[in-house]
VEXTIZA-358631 format. One line per field, with one value per atom (N, C-alpha, C, CB): residue number from 0; residue in three letters; atom name; x, y negated, z negated. Coordinates in pm, 1 decimal. Atoms other than C-alpha are relative to their C-alpha. Last residue first. Glycine has a CB too. Example, Ala and Ser with C-alpha at 12.3 -4.5 7.8 and 13.67 -1.06 7.14 Angstrom:
! VEXTIZA-358631
pos 1 / 1 / 1 / 1 / 0 / 0 / 0 / 0
code SER / SER / SER / SER / ALA / ALA / ALA / ALA
site N / CA / C / CB / N / CA / C / CB
x -82.0 / 1367.0 / -77.0 / 41.4 / 89.0 / 1230.0 / 90.0 / -99.2
y 119.0 / 106.0 / -109.0 / -46.2 / 119.0 / 450.0 / -120.0 / -2.7
z 6.0 / -714.0 / -73.0 / 141.5 / 0.0 / -780.0 / 0.0 / -124.6
//
This chain:
! VEXTIZA-358631
pos 99 / 99 / 99 / 99 / 98 / 98 / 98 / 98 / 97 / 97 / 97 / 97 / 96 / 96 / 96 / 96 / 95 / 95 / 95 / 95 / 94 / 94 / 94 / 94 / 93 / 93 / 93 / 93 / 92 / 92 / 92 / 92 / 91 / 91 / 91 / 91 / 90 / 90 / 90 / 90 / 89 / 89 / 89 / 89 / 88 / 88 / 88 / 88 / 87 / 87 / 87 / 87 / 86 / 86 / 86 / 86 / 85 / 85 / 85 / 85 / 84 / 84 / 84 / 84 / 83 / 83 / 83 / 83 / 82 / 82 / 82 / 82 / 81 / 81 / 81 / 81 / 80 / 80 / 80 / 80 / 79 / 79 / 79 / 79 / 78 / 78 / 78 / 78 / 77 / 77 / 77 / 77 / 76 / 76 / 76 / 76 / 75 / 75 / 75 / 75 / 74 / 74 / 74 / 74 / 73 / 73 / 73 / 73 / 72 / 72 / 72 / 72 / 71 / 71 / 71 / 71 / 70 / 70 / 70 / 70 / 69 / 69 / 69 / 69 / 68 / 68 / 68 / 68 / 67 / 67 / 67 / 67 / 66 / 66 / 66 / 66 / 65 / 65 / 65 / 65 / 64 / 64 / 64 / 64 / 63 / 63 / 63 / 63 / 62 / 62 / 62 / 62 / 61 / 61 / 61 / 61 / 60 / 60 / 60 / 60 / 59 / 59 / 59 / 59 / 58 / 58 / 58 / 58 / 57 / 57 / 57 / 57 / 56 / 56 / 56 / 56 / 55 / 55 / 55 / 55 / 54 / 54 / 54 / 54 / 53 / 53 / 53 / 53 / 52 / 52 / 52 / 52 / 51 / 51 / 51 / 51 / 50 / 50 / 50 / 50 / 49 / 49 / 49 / 49 / 48 / 48 / 48 / 48 / 47 / 47 / 47 / 47 / 46 / 46 / 46 / 46 / 45 / 45 / 45 / 45 / 44 / 44 / 44 / 44 / 43 / 43 / 43 / 43 / 42 / 42 / 42 / 42 / 41 / 41 / 41 / 41 / 40 / 40 / 40 / 40 / 39 / 39 / 39 / 39 / 38 / 38 / 38 / 38 / 37 / 37 / 37 / 37 / 36 / 36 / 36 / 36 / 35 / 35 / 35 / 35 / 34 / 34 / 34 / 34 / 33 / 33 / 33 / 33 / 32 / 32 / 32 / 32 / 31 / 31 / 31 / 31 / 30 / 30 / 30 / 30 / 29 / 29 / 29 / 29 / 28 / 28 / 28 / 28 / 27 / 27 / 27 / 27 / 26 / 26 / 26 / 26 / 25 / 25 / 25 / 25 / 24 / 24 / 24 / 24 / 23 / 23 / 23 / 23 / 22 / 22 / 22 / 22 / 21 / 21 / 21 / 21 / 20 / 20 / 20 / 20 / 19 / 19 / 19 / 19 / 18 / 18 / 18 / 18 / 17 / 17 / 17 / 17 / 16 / 16 / 16 / 16 / 15 / 15 / 15 / 15 / 14 / 14 / 14 / 14 / 13 / 13 / 13 / 13 / 12 / 12 / 12 / 12 / 11 / 11 / 11 / 11 / 10 / 10 / 10 / 10 / 9 / 9 / 9 / 9 / 8 / 8 / 8 / 8 / 7 / 7 / 7 / 7 / 6 / 6 / 6 / 6 / 5 / 5 / 5 / 5 / 4 / 4 / 4 / 4 / 3 / 3 / 3 / 3 / 2 / 2 / 2 / 2 / 1 / 1 / 1 / 1 / 0 / 0 / 0 / 0
code UNK / UNK / UNK / UNK / UNK / UNK / UNK / UNK / UNK / UNK / UNK / UNK / UNK / UNK / UNK / UNK / UNK / UNK / UNK / UNK / UNK / UNK / UNK / UNK / UNK / UNK / UNK / UNK / UNK / UNK / UNK / UNK / UNK / UNK / UNK / UNK / UNK / UNK / UNK / UNK / UNK / UNK / UNK / UNK / UNK / UNK / UNK / UNK / UNK / UNK / UNK / UNK / UNK / UNK / UNK / UNK / UNK / UNK / UNK / UNK / UNK / UNK / UNK / UNK / UNK / UNK / UNK / UNK / UNK / UNK / UNK / UNK / UNK / UNK / UNK / UNK / UNK / UNK / UNK / UNK / UNK / UNK / UNK / UNK / UNK / UNK / UNK / UNK / UNK / UNK / UNK / UNK / UNK / UNK / UNK / UNK / UNK / UNK / UNK / UNK / UNK / UNK / UNK / UNK / UNK / UNK / UNK / UNK / UNK / UNK / UNK / UNK / UNK / UNK / UNK / UNK / UNK / UNK / UNK / UNK / UNK / UNK / UNK / UNK / UNK / UNK / UNK / UNK / UNK / UNK / UNK / UNK / UNK / UNK / UNK / UNK / UNK / UNK / UNK / UNK / UNK / UNK / UNK / UNK / UNK / UNK / UNK / UNK / UNK / UNK / UNK / UNK / UNK / UNK / UNK / UNK / UNK / UNK / UNK / UNK / UNK / UNK / UNK / UNK / UNK / UNK / UNK / UNK / UNK / UNK / UNK / UNK / UNK / UNK / UNK / UNK / UNK / UNK / UNK / UNK / UNK / UNK / UNK / UNK / UNK / UNK / UNK / UNK / UNK / UNK / UNK / UNK / UNK / UNK / UNK / UNK / UNK / UNK / UNK / UNK / UNK / UNK / UNK / UNK / UNK / UNK / UNK / UNK / UNK / UNK / UNK / UNK / UNK / UNK / UNK / UNK / UNK / UNK / UNK / UNK / UNK / UNK / UNK / UNK / UNK / UNK / UNK / UNK / UNK / UNK / UNK / UNK / UNK / UNK / UNK / UNK / UNK / UNK / UNK / UNK / UNK / UNK / UNK / UNK / UNK / UNK / UNK / UNK / UNK / UNK / UNK / UNK / UNK / UNK / UNK / UNK / UNK / UNK / UNK / UNK / UNK / UNK / UNK / UNK / UNK / UNK / UNK / UNK / UNK / UNK / UNK / UNK / UNK / UNK / UNK / UNK / UNK / UNK / UNK / UNK / UNK / UNK / UNK / UNK / UNK / UNK / UNK / UNK / UNK / UNK / UNK / UNK / UNK / UNK / UNK / UNK / UNK / UNK / UNK / UNK / UNK / UNK / UNK / UNK / UNK / UNK / UNK / UNK / UNK / UNK / UNK / UNK / UNK / UNK / UNK / UNK / UNK / UNK / UNK / UNK / UNK / UNK / UNK / UNK / UNK / UNK / UNK / UNK / UNK / UNK / UNK / UNK / UNK / UNK / UNK / UNK / UNK / UNK / UNK / UNK / UNK / UNK / UNK / UNK / UNK / UNK / UNK / UNK / UNK / UNK / UNK / UNK / UNK / UNK / UNK / UNK / UNK / UNK / UNK / UNK / UNK / UNK / UNK / UNK / UNK / UNK / UNK / UNK / UNK / UNK / UNK / UNK / UNK / UNK / UNK / UNK / UNK / UNK / UNK / UNK / UNK / UNK / UNK / UNK / UNK / UNK / UNK / UNK / UNK / UNK / UNK / UNK / UNK / UNK / UNK / UNK / UNK / UNK / UNK / UNK
site N / CA / C / CB / N / CA / C / CB / N / CA / C / CB / N / CA / C / CB / N / CA / C / CB / N / CA / C / CB / N / CA / C / CB / N / CA / C / CB / N / CA / C / CB / N / CA / C / CB / N / CA / C / CB / N / CA / C / CB / N / CA / C / CB / N / CA / C / CB / N / CA / C / CB / N / CA / C / CB / N / CA / C / CB / N / CA / C / CB / N / CA / C / CB / N / CA / C / CB / N / CA / C / CB / N / CA / C / CB / N / CA / C / CB / N / CA / C / CB / N / CA / C / CB / N / CA / C / CB / N / CA / C / CB / N / CA / C / CB / N / CA / C / CB / N / CA / C / CB / N / CA / C / CB / N / CA / C / CB / N / CA / C / CB / N / CA / C / CB / N / CA / C / CB / N / CA / C / CB / N / CA / C / CB / N / CA / C / CB / N / CA / C / CB / N / CA / C / CB / N / CA / C / CB / N / CA / C / CB / N / CA / C / CB / N / CA / C / CB / N / CA / C / CB / N / CA / C / CB / N / CA / C / CB / N / CA / C / CB / N / CA / C / CB / N / CA / C / CB / N / CA / C / CB / N / CA / C / CB / N / CA / C / CB / N / CA / C / CB / N / CA / C / CB / N / CA / C / CB / N / CA / C / CB / N / CA / C / CB / N / CA / C / CB / N / CA / C / CB / N / CA / C / CB / N / CA / C / CB / N / CA / C / CB / N / CA / C / CB / N / CA / C / CB / N / CA / C / CB / N / CA / C / CB / N / CA / C / CB / N / CA / C / CB / N / CA / C / CB / N / CA / C / CB / N / CA / C / CB / N / CA / C / CB / N / CA / C / CB / N / CA / C / CB / N / CA / C / CB / N / CA / C / CB / N / CA / C / CB / N / CA / C / CB / N / CA / C / CB / N / CA / C / CB / N / CA / C / CB / N / CA / C / CB / N / CA / C / CB / N / CA / C / CB / N / CA / C / CB / N / CA / C / CB / N / CA / C / CB / N / CA / C / CB / N / CA / C / CB / N / CA / C / CB / N / CA / C / CB / N / CA / C / CB / N / CA / C / CB / N / CA / C / CB / N / CA / C / CB / N / CA / C / CB / N / CA / C / CB / N / CA / C / CB / N / CA / C / CB
x -80.1 / 10924.4 / -54.2 / 174.2 / -52.9 / 10638.2 / 83.7 / -170.8 / 62.2 / 10573.5 / 69.4 / 27.0 / -141.8 / 10623.7 / -64.8 / 193.9 / -71.8 / 10317.3 / 117.0 / -133.8 / -25.7 / 10290.0 / 43.5 / 138.1 / -153.6 / 10256.6 / -111.3 / 191.8 / -68.6 / 9881.3 / 147.4 / -79.1 / -44.7 / 9786.0 / 52.0 / 167.5 / 91.1 / 9584.8 / 31.9 / -148.1 / 53.9 / 9731.5 / -118.4 / 106.4 / 78.2 / 9850.3 / -104.1 / 73.9 / 77.9 / 9928.0 / -82.8 / 36.6 / 118.7 / 10117.1 / -134.9 / 34.7 / 46.5 / 10310.6 / -144.6 / 228.8 / 85.3 / 10389.4 / -71.0 / 60.3 / 138.0 / 10485.1 / -111.0 / 25.1 / 87.1 / 10751.4 / -123.9 / 47.9 / 27.1 / 10901.4 / -99.1 / -23.1 / 128.8 / 10938.3 / 11.8 / -124.4 / -36.1 / 11273.4 / -111.6 / -25.4 / -130.8 / 11316.1 / 11.3 / 21.0 / -29.5 / 10963.5 / 166.8 / -22.9 / 102.6 / 10839.3 / 78.4 / -183.0 / -52.6 / 11140.3 / -72.9 / -27.2 / -157.0 / 11060.0 / 66.6 / 142.1 / 50.2 / 10648.2 / 180.0 / -91.2 / 0.0 / 10769.2 / 18.1 / 114.3 / 12.4 / 10754.9 / -16.8 / 48.3 / -100.3 / 10632.0 / 24.9 / 13.2 / 58.4 / 10357.3 / 174.4 / -126.1 / -99.0 / 10420.4 / -58.1 / 138.8 / -16.8 / 10166.5 / 87.5 / -135.9 / -165.5 / 10152.4 / -26.8 / 157.2 / -92.0 / 9817.2 / 119.0 / -106.7 / -153.5 / 9598.3 / 56.6 / 126.2 / -102.9 / 9215.3 / 131.9 / -76.2 / -65.1 / 8943.3 / 148.9 / 21.4 / 52.1 / 8627.6 / 105.2 / -130.2 / -21.6 / 8796.5 / -33.5 / 145.8 / 63.9 / 8703.7 / -18.0 / 52.1 / 125.3 / 8982.0 / -93.4 / 38.6 / -21.9 / 9280.4 / -155.9 / 29.8 / 107.6 / 9270.8 / -21.8 / -131.8 / 12.8 / 9643.2 / -162.8 / 126.9 / 123.3 / 9700.2 / -14.9 / -130.3 / -1.8 / 10069.0 / -134.8 / 138.1 / -94.0 / 10238.4 / -69.0 / 149.1 / 66.6 / 9942.8 / 114.2 / -198.3 / -66.5 / 10192.8 / -75.2 / 201.2 / 38.4 / 10065.5 / 4.7 / -97.0 / -117.4 / 10229.6 / -5.3 / 10.0 / -124.7 / 9958.1 / 115.1 / 22.3 / 38.8 / 9694.9 / 70.3 / -128.3 / 61.1 / 9773.4 / 12.5 / 88.0 / -140.6 / 9816.4 / -62.6 / 139.8 / -9.2 / 9557.3 / 141.7 / 0.4 / -147.5 / 9654.3 / -11.2 / 129.9 / 22.3 / 9222.2 / 176.2 / -28.9 / 96.7 / 9197.7 / 11.5 / -146.2 / -38.3 / 9500.4 / -101.5 / 11.5 / -135.9 / 9386.2 / 60.3 / 118.2 / 38.8 / 9043.1 / 84.1 / -28.4 / 41.2 / 9180.9 / -58.5 / -74.7 / -72.3 / 9439.0 / -77.0 / 10.2 / -67.8 / 9204.7 / 86.1 / 54.4 / 59.2 / 8956.6 / 88.6 / -98.9 / 72.9 / 9196.1 / -61.6 / -103.0 / -50.3 / 9353.9 / -4.1 / 64.2 / -68.1 / 9047.4 / 143.8 / -115.5 / -11.6 / 8907.7 / 91.6 / 21.1 / -97.1 / 8873.2 / -22.8 / 122.9 / -96.7 / 8527.6 / 108.3 / -62.1 / 42.5 / 8353.3 / 91.3 / -181.6 / -12.1 / 8516.1 / -11.2 / 147.1 / 92.1 / 8489.3 / -37.7 / -22.4 / 95.5 / 8776.9 / -140.6 / -21.2 / 106.2 / 9046.8 / -133.9 / 19.9 / 89.5 / 9408.6 / -154.8 / -3.3 / 130.7 / 9690.3 / -94.6 / -24.6 / 53.0 / 10067.3 / -121.9 / 62.3 / 130.6 / 10241.5 / -85.4 / -91.5 / 29.9 / 10601.1 / -126.1 / 141.4 / 53.2 / 10659.0 / -47.4 / -155.6 / 133.4 / 10873.7 / -29.2 / 9.8 / 90.3 / 11221.8 / -162.3 / 45.2 / 71.1 / 11388.4 / -79.0 / -67.0 / -71.8 / 11668.3 / -34.3 / 82.2 / -74.3 / 11430.7 / 77.6 / 118.4 / -120.3 / 11219.9 / 53.9 / -28.2 / -60.0 / 10935.0 / 111.3 / 57.3 / -153.1 / 10753.8 / 5.2 / 107.2 / -42.1 / 10365.0 / 135.3 / -56.4 / -152.2 / 10179.6 / 39.4 / 115.8 / -72.8 / 9805.8 / 164.2 / 26.8 / -133.8 / 9628.0 / 63.7 / 27.0 / -111.6 / 9286.2 / 130.2 / -6.8 / -134.4 / 9074.0 / 62.9 / 89.0 / -81.8 / 8696.8 / 122.8 / -59.6 / -142.4 / 8482.0 / 103.8 / 77.3
y -128.4 / 14843.0 / -1.0 / -1.6 / 63.0 / 14587.5 / 145.6 / -57.8 / -110.9 / 14688.9 / -25.3 / 171.6 / -94.7 / 14399.4 / 73.2 / -108.3 / 53.4 / 14246.9 / 144.6 / -76.4 / -148.2 / 14360.3 / -89.8 / 143.7 / -52.2 / 14007.9 / 124.2 / -144.7 / 6.1 / 13979.3 / 45.2 / 103.2 / -149.9 / 13961.9 / -26.2 / 64.4 / -4.4 / 13687.3 / 114.8 / 8.5 / -120.1 / 13684.8 / 83.2 / 65.0 / -43.0 / 13338.9 / 90.9 / 44.9 / 35.5 / 13324.1 / -54.7 / -66.1 / -67.1 / 13601.2 / -75.1 / 22.2 / -122.6 / 13488.1 / 83.4 / 195.5 / 29.5 / 13158.8 / 85.8 / -53.1 / 7.3 / 13354.7 / -107.1 / -96.7 / -89.4 / 13504.9 / -36.1 / 57.3 / -55.3 / 13239.8 / 104.2 / -91.1 / 28.3 / 13236.9 / 46.1 / 65.5 / 141.0 / 13263.0 / -14.6 / -80.8 / 15.0 / 13658.7 / -179.6 / -10.8 / -57.6 / 13756.7 / -35.9 / 173.0 / 54.1 / 13534.4 / 79.0 / 42.1 / 113.7 / 13642.7 / -76.2 / -65.9 / -29.3 / 14007.3 / -186.0 / 103.5 / -42.4 / 13970.8 / -20.9 / 227.4 / -153.7 / 13802.3 / 14.8 / 85.1 / -82.8 / 13482.2 / 104.8 / -2.2 / -63.6 / 13264.9 / 112.0 / 43.9 / -135.5 / 13032.0 / 57.5 / -63.7 / -38.4 / 12726.8 / 160.7 / 8.6 / -153.1 / 12541.2 / -7.1 / 112.0 / -40.8 / 12153.6 / 143.9 / -57.1 / -122.5 / 11955.2 / 39.7 / 151.6 / -11.3 / 11658.8 / 109.9 / -103.8 / -89.5 / 11659.7 / 1.7 / 183.1 / -51.1 / 11416.7 / 48.5 / -128.4 / -151.8 / 11320.2 / 86.0 / -15.0 / -3.4 / 11018.2 / 152.8 / -44.6 / 94.8 / 10913.4 / 27.0 / -103.3 / 44.0 / 11018.9 / -73.4 / -95.3 / 151.6 / 11121.6 / -7.5 / -149.8 / 70.8 / 11520.9 / -112.7 / 99.7 / 149.8 / 11677.8 / -36.6 / -124.9 / 71.1 / 12007.6 / -77.6 / 73.6 / 133.0 / 12189.8 / -75.2 / -77.7 / 56.0 / 12514.3 / -142.2 / -48.8 / 158.4 / 12695.4 / -46.8 / 22.0 / 8.3 / 13033.5 / -168.5 / 7.0 / 140.4 / 13209.2 / -37.1 / -32.9 / 109.8 / 13530.9 / -156.4 / -17.0 / -14.3 / 13710.9 / -22.3 / 167.8 / 90.5 / 13550.4 / 22.3 / 13.6 / -99.7 / 13681.4 / -70.9 / 156.7 / -96.8 / 13425.2 / 55.9 / -67.0 / -139.6 / 13291.2 / 21.1 / -2.3 / 24.8 / 12897.3 / 104.6 / 28.4 / 132.6 / 12817.3 / -4.4 / -131.3 / -18.0 / 13189.8 / -130.8 / 1.5 / -127.9 / 13132.4 / 20.2 / 118.3 / 43.2 / 12779.7 / 115.4 / -61.4 / 79.8 / 12878.1 / -20.2 / -99.5 / -59.6 / 13174.1 / -67.8 / 94.1 / -144.9 / 13003.5 / 36.2 / 127.8 / 79.8 / 12688.8 / 59.7 / -92.6 / 59.0 / 12934.2 / -60.3 / -98.0 / -105.0 / 13109.1 / -51.2 / 59.1 / -12.9 / 12782.4 / 139.9 / -37.9 / -67.9 / 12668.7 / 28.1 / 168.5 / -144.1 / 12356.3 / 101.8 / 14.9 / -46.2 / 12045.4 / 148.4 / -33.5 / -81.8 / 11938.5 / 29.4 / 147.2 / 69.5 / 11665.2 / 58.4 / 42.5 / -110.3 / 11778.6 / -86.5 / 93.2 / -57.2 / 11624.3 / 79.5 / 31.5 / 111.7 / 11632.6 / 44.5 / -49.4 / -72.9 / 11885.6 / -113.3 / 100.2 / 91.6 / 11742.5 / 45.6 / -110.4 / -25.7 / 11946.5 / -105.0 / 92.3 / 54.3 / 11969.6 / -49.2 / -67.3 / 77.4 / 12251.0 / -70.4 / 94.7 / 131.5 / 12376.2 / -56.5 / -141.0 / 139.6 / 12663.0 / -48.8 / 16.5 / 45.9 / 12942.2 / -104.6 / -56.4 / -83.9 / 13135.4 / -32.2 / 110.2 / -60.6 / 12931.3 / 88.2 / -80.8 / -103.1 / 12889.2 / 35.1 / -19.0 / -133.4 / 12832.0 / 46.0 / -39.1 / -31.2 / 12559.9 / 104.6 / 14.2 / -170.8 / 12496.6 / -14.7 / 63.8 / 19.3 / 12167.8 / 154.3 / -119.8 / -101.6 / 12092.2 / -5.3 / 62.3 / 19.1 / 11773.4 / 184.8 / -106.5 / 144.3 / 11639.7 / 13.0 / -59.7 / -22.2 / 11985.8 / -146.7 / 133.7 / 35.8 / 11905.3 / 24.8 / -198.0 / 54.3 / 12136.8 / -53.6 / 113.3 / 16.2 / 12119.0 / -45.9 / -90.8 / 58.3 / 12232.7 / 6.3 / 121.9
z 41.5 / 5349.6 / -132.7 / 8.0 / 156.2 / 5538.4 / -63.1 / -130.3 / 121.1 / 5905.7 / -126.9 / 35.5 / 5.2 / 6150.3 / -145.9 / -20.3 / 100.3 / 6324.3 / -86.5 / -107.1 / 105.7 / 6660.7 / -106.2 / 48.5 / -8.4 / 6846.5 / -125.8 / -72.3 / 147.4 / 6976.9 / 11.4 / -113.2 / 45.5 / 7395.2 / -186.9 / 127.4 / 121.7 / 7522.0 / -85.5 / 38.9 / -18.9 / 7824.9 / -91.0 / 3.3 / -120.9 / 7867.7 / 7.8 / 79.8 / 17.9 / 7490.5 / 147.3 / -97.6 / 69.3 / 7506.3 / 2.9 / -145.6 / -157.8 / 7852.4 / -140.5 / 85.0 / -114.7 / 7629.6 / 75.2 / 79.5 / 60.1 / 7282.8 / 138.7 / -190.5 / 45.8 / 7489.6 / -39.9 / -87.4 / 129.2 / 7628.7 / -53.8 / -59.8 / 84.9 / 8015.8 / -134.1 / 56.9 / -27.6 / 8246.0 / -126.4 / 178.8 / -34.4 / 8259.8 / -127.4 / 224.1 / 135.9 / 8191.2 / -65.5 / 20.5 / 97.6 / 8468.6 / -118.7 / 31.3 / -3.2 / 8704.4 / -143.4 / 151.1 / 74.6 / 8641.3 / -46.7 / 164.3 / 166.7 / 8694.6 / -58.0 / -25.0 / 54.5 / 9056.8 / -143.9 / 63.1 / -76.1 / 9223.8 / 0.5 / 42.4 / -23.3 / 8944.7 / 122.7 / -109.3 / -94.9 / 8979.0 / 38.6 / 190.3 / -74.6 / 8690.3 / 84.0 / -108.6 / 20.2 / 8551.6 / 110.8 / 7.3 / -54.9 / 8473.2 / -11.4 / -107.8 / 62.2 / 8350.8 / 112.4 / -32.6 / -106.8 / 8375.7 / -17.3 / -24.5 / 79.5 / 8236.5 / 120.1 / -42.5 / -95.6 / 8406.6 / -127.5 / 149.2 / -50.7 / 8212.3 / 78.3 / 105.6 / -131.6 / 7988.5 / 82.9 / 10.2 / -85.3 / 7673.3 / 117.9 / 4.8 / 87.4 / 7467.6 / 85.6 / -125.6 / 63.6 / 7724.4 / -78.9 / 145.3 / -53.1 / 7810.7 / -115.0 / 30.7 / 59.8 / 7857.3 / 38.3 / 84.8 / -66.2 / 7970.3 / -92.2 / 37.8 / 55.2 / 7981.4 / 51.6 / 46.1 / 107.1 / 8073.2 / -92.6 / 89.5 / 57.9 / 8234.2 / -124.0 / -89.3 / 127.9 / 8364.2 / -60.3 / 28.9 / 80.2 / 8651.0 / -109.9 / 1.6 / -24.3 / 8786.2 / -58.3 / 155.7 / 148.2 / 8557.0 / 66.1 / -94.2 / 134.6 / 8772.2 / -96.7 / -56.2 / 98.0 / 9123.8 / -153.1 / 9.1 / 64.2 / 9366.9 / -83.6 / -72.3 / -80.0 / 9656.4 / -76.1 / 200.8 / -39.2 / 9508.0 / 112.1 / -126.6 / -43.7 / 9441.3 / 103.8 / -168.1 / -93.5 / 9280.4 / 130.1 / -89.8 / -59.3 / 9105.6 / 96.5 / -98.7 / -83.4 / 8982.4 / 69.4 / -96.8 / -84.3 / 8865.7 / 105.2 / -52.6 / -131.7 / 8697.0 / 89.1 / -9.9 / -52.0 / 8502.4 / 98.9 / -104.1 / -85.1 / 8445.4 / 70.6 / -53.5 / -132.1 / 8299.7 / 84.2 / -21.7 / -66.7 / 8057.0 / 122.8 / -87.9 / -50.1 / 7931.1 / 99.3 / -66.6 / 101.8 / 7787.0 / 150.9 / -93.6 / -13.9 / 7973.0 / -66.5 / 113.8 / -70.1 / 7774.5 / 19.6 / -60.9 / 110.7 / 7728.3 / 82.9 / -72.6 / 146.2 / 7968.6 / -144.2 / -27.5 / 149.8 / 8254.8 / -91.5 / -36.7 / 50.7 / 8598.2 / -99.1 / 55.0 / -1.3 / 8755.3 / -66.5 / 153.1 / 7.8 / 8647.7 / -6.0 / -128.1 / 59.5 / 8782.0 / -38.2 / 93.2 / -7.6 / 8839.4 / -21.9 / -77.9 / 86.5 / 8872.6 / 5.2 / -28.5 / -33.4 / 9034.6 / -110.5 / 63.5 / 115.6 / 8968.6 / 68.3 / -15.7 / -71.2 / 9233.5 / -160.7 / 150.8 / 72.5 / 9065.9 / 96.0 / -166.6 / -31.3 / 9127.1 / -29.8 / -62.4 / 97.2 / 8912.4 / 54.8 / -76.3 / 124.4 / 9116.9 / -80.6 / -62.3 / -80.0 / 9424.9 / -124.5 / 153.3 / 101.4 / 9239.0 / 30.2 / -137.5 / -17.6 / 9500.7 / -85.2 / 172.1 / -29.0 / 9415.2 / -27.5 / -106.9 / -1.7 / 9447.3 / 11.9 / 75.9 / -45.4 / 9351.6 / 16.7 / -151.4 / -8.2 / 9253.7 / 87.8 / -186.2 / -8.5 / 9297.5 / 57.4 / 96.5 / -136.5 / 9254.6 / -93.4 / 84.7 / 1.3 / 9034.8 / 146.2 / -57.7 / -147.3 / 9033.6 / -2.0 / 94.9 / 43.2 / 8690.2 / 159.4 / -151.3
//
């Protein structure tokens, strides 16, 4: 899996960097976890501050495009990102509510 960064934009107001990327030569759509690990290593960033927001794979194509957000701090990530997206990235399960 080869990831090529198409564009980077620093969003100071939201304390994050927005990244557009392409995964080249991919026969299947890679998982968010795989992309997150590879992208974090490539950017030299902590994996827990990176959110892979969008992954698109067109039928018959070997190119996967996507959008990721790299936050400056864990506090900014928790404040701005939806809880379900953070759980989706980390693999956490939502605690079930107790029945009365």
